[in-house]
C-alpha positions, 0 to 999 in steps of 0.5 A: 472526481476520479474513479479510484480506490486505495487498497492494502494487503500483504500480498503483492498485487503484481505477483499472480499467486500469492505465497506465504506471508513474510513477517519479522518478530521483534521484542516490539511485536510482528512486523509485516510488508504491506502494500498499498495501491490504487485500483479503478478505472482511471488508473491509467490516467494517474499522473503521480500520487502523494501517500500521507502516512500517520505520525510515527512513519518516517517519512510520512510522505510518498510521492509515486509516479505510476509507471510500466514497472509500477502501474498501480502507484504501489507504496510498500511499507514495513510496519507493526501497526493495523487500523491506520489512515492512509490519504493519499492525493492523486493527480489525474491526467486531462484533469484540474486538481487532484482527488483525495482518497481515504483509506483505513488499512486493514491488512490484518484481514489477510492474515485470516485464512490465507498461506501460512506466515513465515519467518523472514530475514528482512523485510526490506521493500 
């Protein structure tokens, strides 16, 4: 089994220092840009990842192939939801089959004791 874990954050894992957290307020709630990514010793051997989001997200399935610009197989989504499950099917080079990872999105914990929120004109990934 691959030694990998899914993480989520309001901070871009590829940025050295976290800055203010961008958000947008709409009539139906507050929206955030959320980074979903992999970490672990087997990360250099990941061939591709298929993230599956819950019903209500469009599209629900995202295929990511890590490369030099996205080594952690990062997926960026915009959502107002917290506490939902993300699944990832991970294909690792030199291994037969895939590894299934399941993760509870908890980015709201980033809102406690971190940099201030700043309104954003656009949250497009």
